[in-house]
C-alpha positions in Angstrom: 3.6 -12.4 29.4 3.1 -12.5 25.7 6.3 -13.0 23.1 5.1 -9.7 21.6 5.5 -7.6 24.8 8.8 -9.2 25.8 10.4 -8.3 22.6 9.6 -4.7 23.4 11.8 -4.5 26.4 15.6 -3.8 26.3 17.9 -6.7 26.9 18.9 -6.0 30.7 15.2 -5.8 31.7 15.0 -9.3 30.2 17.9 -10.8 32.0 15.9 -9.1 35.2 12.7 -10.9 34.0 14.7 -14.0 33.6 16.3 -14.4 36.9 12.8 -13.4 38.5 11.4 -16.2 36.5 14.0 -18.8 37.5 12.9 -17.5 41.4 9.6 -18.0 41.0 9.9 -21.5 39.6 12.2 -22.4 42.4 9.5 -21.4 44.5 6.8 -22.7 43.0 8.8 -26.1 43.0 9.6 -25.9 46.8 5.8 -25.3 47.4 4.9 -28.6 45.3 7.3 -30.6 47.3 5.9 -29.5 50.6 1.9 -29.8 49.2 1.4 -26.2 49.6 0.7 -25.4 45.9 -2.8 -25.2 44.7 -2.1 -23.9 41.1 -0.2 -26.4 39.4 -0.6 -24.9 36.2 1.6 -22.1 37.3 4.8 -24.1 37.2 4.1 -24.8 33.2 3.3 -20.9 33.0 6.7 -19.9 34.6 8.5 -22.6 32.5 7.0 -21.5 29.1 7.8 -17.9 30.3 11.3 -18.9 30.4 11.5 -20.4 27.3 10.1 -17.2 25.5 12.4 -14.9 27.0 15.6 -17.0 26.4 14.3 -17.2 22.9 14.1 -13.8 22.4 17.4 -13.2 24.3 19.0 -15.8 21.5 17.4 -14.2 18.7 19.2 -11.1 19.6 22.4 -12.6 20.1 22.2 -14.0 16.7 21.2 -10.7 15.3 24.1 -9.1 16.9 26.3 -11.5 15.4 24.9 -11.5 11.8 25.6 -7.6 11.9 28.9 -8.3 13.2 29.9 -10.8 10.8 28.4 -8.5 8.0 30.3 -5.2 9.0 33.5 -7.4 9.1 32.9 -8.3 5.3 32.4 -5.2 4.3 35.8 -3.9 5.6 37.3 -7.0 3.9 36.2 -6.1 0.4 
């Protein structure tokens, strides 16, 4: 999935997609260990998807912290 598409999703849905991606990665690794995996690029694709989702979640977390800090500064002034 593209980062642009992921950024449009709400946070709970991103968390669900992250959980699904971790499960898929586990299953792909298990298949690789058993010699059943035919598309080895799928592991790389899932790892990149996980990184994209985690990046978007972290950006949202930092944006929320920044808005909270600016609100606190506005109250103190």
